[in-house]
N, C-alpha and C positions, 0 to 999 in steps of 0.2 A: 708521362707526357708533361710538357712544359705548361705552366699555368697561363701562358699568353696565347696559346692556340685557341682558335674559335671553335666552339662546338655548334650544335643545332640552335637555331633561332638567335644567333649572334651573341650568345653568352660565352664567356671565357671558360675553357675547360679547367676544372679544378676549383671553380667557385663553390662557396659554401652552398649546400642544398637549401632550397626554400622550405621553410617549416611552416606548416599550417598554423593559423592563429589558434591559441588555446581557448579563446573566447569565441563561441560559435555565433554570437550576436553580430549583426552587421555593424561595421564601423560608422560612426556618425561623421558626416562631412560638415566642416565649418569653413566658410569662405571669407577671405579678407574682404572688407567693405570696399577697398580700393579696386577690386577686380572690375566691378561694374562702373565705377566712376572714372577709372583711368585705362585699364587694360582693354576693355571692350572697344573704346574709341580708336586705339592704335591697331587693334587686331582685326576688327570688322565683325559683324554679326554672324556671318556664315561660319567663319573659322572658330569663333567663340562657341557657337552651338555644337559644332563637331567635337570640340574639346570637352564641353560640358557633358555630352552624351557618353564619351569615353570615361570621364571621371565618375559619373553616376553608375555606369555599368561595371567598372572594375574596382574602384577603390573601396566601396563599402564591403566588398567580399574579402579582399586581402591586399592591403596596400603594399605589403612586403613583396608579394609575388609579381605584381604588375609594374612596379617602378624600380629604377636603379638608384642606389645611393650616390651622392656626389662627394667629391674630395674637398678638403679644406681649401678655402675658408667657408665653403658651403656644406661642410660636414654636418650630418644630422638632417639634411634636406634631401629629398628624393625628386626624381623627375619621371614624368609619365609622357610618353611620346604619342602624339595624335596628329597624323599627317605632318604638315610643316610647323606645327605648334608644339610647344613644350609647356608642361604644367609643373611648376615647382611646388612641392608640398612637404609638410612635416608630419610625422607620425607621433602623436601624443599618446603613448602606451597607457599611462596612468588613467586617462580619461576615456580610452578606447575611441579616440577621435583622429580624424585626418584633417589637417589644416591646409587648405588650398591657399597658397601665398600669392602666386602670380601665374598668369596665363599669357604667353607671348610667343612671337615668331622665333623659331629655332636659331635664326641668324643673328638675333640681337639679345636674347634673354640672358645669356651668361656673361657676355662682354659688357653690355650697357647697363644691366640691371642688378648686378651682384649686390651692391650696397643696399639697394631698395628692397631686395628679397630679404636680406638680413634684418633690415628695419621693420619690415612687415612681421617677421617672426618675433622680433622683440616686442612689437605692439600686441601681438596675440598672446605672448607669454604674460605680459603685463595685465591684459584683460582677464586671463585665467587666474592670476593672483588675486585680482579684485573679486572675481566670482567666488573663489574659495574663501576669501575673507568674509564676504557677505553670507555665504552658506554656513560658515562656522559661527557667525554671530547670531544667525536665526535659530541655531540648535541649542542656545543657552537657556531658553525658556524665560519665564517671567523673573524679574529681579525684585528683591525686597523693597518695600517702601514705594512702590509705584502703583 
């Protein structure tokens, strides 16, 4: 069969099988601070709540199973569908975290917000670097002469 034919549930036939997460612990969700300050106003409270419930129900279990990966330039980012809303998220394997980058209407998220999604990912990667640096500094213990 050709890889472009659709199978059940809208998945392409011949896609790689979804593999269960090797870590049985739930994935930690980390939301971009701009979701509440910017996305909620554009989206509306009811749509935001619907998306939030889908996020909390599905992504802690297995973010690979419930979302689809995006093509470059948004490679490394996944999307979760929830009614007319799309959730852009990044899976940070090393930390066992899912970073929720943006929640927006499906008609505008990919066309109008591509650069902003990438900017939010960069910001969260920078925050992670700072957290790691702070964590590694606290593991050094006391220094001589203090």
